[in-house]
C-alpha atoms as a printed R data frame, in Angstrom:
   type eleno elety resid chain resno       x      y      z
1  ATOM     1    CA   MET     A     1  -6.543 -1.735 32.884
2  ATOM     2    CA   PRO     A     2  -7.253  1.907 34.343
3  ATOM     3    CA   MET     A     3  -3.844  3.515 32.891
4  ATOM     4    CA   VAL     A     4  -4.720  2.164 29.531
5  ATOM     5    CA   ARG     A     5  -8.068  3.875 29.583
6  ATOM     6    CA   ARG     A     6  -6.450  6.930 31.129
7  ATOM     7    CA   SER     A     7  -3.714  7.098 28.254
8  ATOM     8    CA   ALA     A     8  -6.343  6.139 25.557
9  ATOM     9    CA   ALA     A     9  -8.515  9.104 26.626
10 ATOM    10    CA   THR     A    10  -5.662 11.403 26.947
11 ATOM    11    CA   ASN     A    11  -4.431 10.939 23.410
12 ATOM    12    CA   LEU     A    12  -7.735 10.259 21.457
13 ATOM    13    CA   GLY     A    13  -7.766 13.754 20.421
14 ATOM    14    CA   LYS     A    14  -4.276 13.741 19.230
15 ATOM    15    CA   PHE     A    15  -5.048 10.173 17.436
16 ATOM    16    CA   ALA     A    16  -8.213 11.425 15.810
17 ATOM    17    CA   ALA     A    17  -6.658 14.502 14.385
18 ATOM    18    CA   THR     A    18  -4.465 12.097 12.176
19 ATOM    19    CA   VAL     A    19  -7.215 10.172 10.787
20 ATOM    20    CA   GLU     A    20 -10.158 10.509  8.461
21 ATOM    21    CA   ALA     A    21 -13.455 11.653  9.914
22 ATOM    22    CA   ALA     A    22 -15.399  8.654  8.151
23 ATOM    23    CA   HIS     A    23 -12.606  6.135  9.350
24 ATOM    24    CA   LEU     A    24 -12.882  7.754 12.868
25 ATOM    25    CA   LYS     A    25 -16.482  7.536 13.187
26 ATOM    26    CA   THR     A    26 -16.937  4.023 11.966
27 ATOM    27    CA   ASP     A    27 -13.938  1.926 13.339
28 ATOM    28    CA   ILE     A    28 -12.022  3.967 16.065
29 ATOM    29    CA   MET     A    29 -14.720  5.140 18.149
30 ATOM    30    CA   SER     A    30 -16.210  1.551 18.182
31 ATOM    31    CA   VAL     A    31 -12.655  0.156 19.376
32 ATOM    32    CA   PHE     A    32 -12.590  3.410 21.843
33 ATOM    33    CA   ASP     A    33 -15.750  2.576 23.352
34 ATOM    34    CA   ASP     A    34 -14.735 -1.230 24.065
35 ATOM    35    CA   LEU     A    35 -11.647 -0.118 25.817
36 ATOM    36    CA   THR     A    36 -13.963  2.514 28.174
37 ATOM    37    CA   GLN     A    37 -16.272 -0.961 29.090
38 ATOM    38    CA   ASP     A    38 -15.175 -3.188 31.925
């Protein structure tokens, strides 16, 4: 799982640039938060 977390963290900025800010704050960040938890 560490490689998945690393890849997600590395590419979050690129992905965030392509989605709407409201969607990023409400949905994507919660998914990213789940990925960072063990």
